[in-house]
C-alpha positions, 0 to 999 in steps of 0.5 A: 868623592867628599873632600874636606880641606882639613880632613880629606874624605871619600865615599866608601863603596863597601859600606854594608852590614847588619842592623848593628852596623847601622845603629853604630853609624847612625850614632855618628850622624852630623846634623849639618854639613861642615863648611869645609866639606865639598864635592869633587868630580876631579879628585884623582880617586874619584874620576866621575860624578857618577861614581859619587851618585851611584854609591850614594844612591846605593847606600840610600837604600840601606836600612829602612829608607834612612838616607845616609852617606858615609865619608872616610878619611883618606889617610890609612894610618888615621882612618876616621868616619863621618856620617851625613844625611844624604838630602843635604847632597840632593842637587847631586842625585838622580833620585829624589831624596825627600827632605825630612820635615822639621818638627819642633816640640813645645812643652813645659819642663814640668812635663819632661817625662811626656816629652821623653816618652813622645820622642821614643815613639817618634824614633822610627820616623826619625830613623826613616828620615821622615822627620827631624826633631828639635827641642830645647834639650839640644841647646848647648852651653853658651848658646843664646837659648831664646834665639835658638828657640825662635830660629827653630820654631820659625823654621819648623814644618810641624809644631807639636804642643804638649798641652797641660796646665803647666804648659798653659801657665808658662808665660814664655810658652804663651807669649813666644812659642804658642804665638809664633806657632799660630802665626806660622800656621797662618802665614806659612801653612805650618802644621800645629798638633796639640796633644792633650796630656791632662785635664786643663783649661785649654778650651779658653786659651787663646793668643793674638798672632804676631802677624796682626798689627795696628787696626788689624788687631781688633775685630768689627766690635773693637775686640782683640782678634785671637787664635784659640787653640780649641780651633785645632784638632787635638790628639789622642782620640779614643775608640769612641772618637772622643779626645782623651787626655794621655794620663786618662788612658788605661795604658798610656802606651796605647795613647802614644801609639795612636798619636804617632800613627796620626803623625805618620799619616800626615807625612 
């Protein structure tokens, strides 16, 4: 069972219900397993690890492939629930729970509406446990925002760039986010996906990756080596096979549907 030194919990074998129940529980999901939460195989209420595994695996099939585990406090007079993503407990499972891809959204705050719209279209991928999205709106008061951005960008499997002239004009995006994204693409095989929001000077936008130092910065002709964003495959693509900025589609919803279809195909 799940046991917390401050709030003992166990798996509840009777978790069942319709989609409304599922929506309620997903609102309680903890992104990180707390440090004081541990797995016990000798708790008096949980006599074998198979009990833990069987219940967890049964729950893993609940609702559209979302892999969740519910803990419930043992105190009947003060029963509370916690929801965790079961991939965090993968060492204890017989079945393979696929680790969600970590997605970093890079955007200009002047393009906030596009970021919000993209997240709406990515919601099913999140619910199915295929991706975990991080964007700077998750930064809490008192956090070191620069460190948070760098940490999550460094650990991202997929970096989505919402490209516009606002985006290109941001010095922080140019010097930090775009540069780190291209460096991670070269060094860690991270996927970088640019989405063209509107007409802008993207064809001439380039950056010197962080992994180039000293003489490596220069090419054979003494010019600075750089990574051009134009080397990447942009989205969205229209019926004619051509790149079309999101704002130029008759229906922007069609553009976003194409974008999320492409992203799903990469997972």
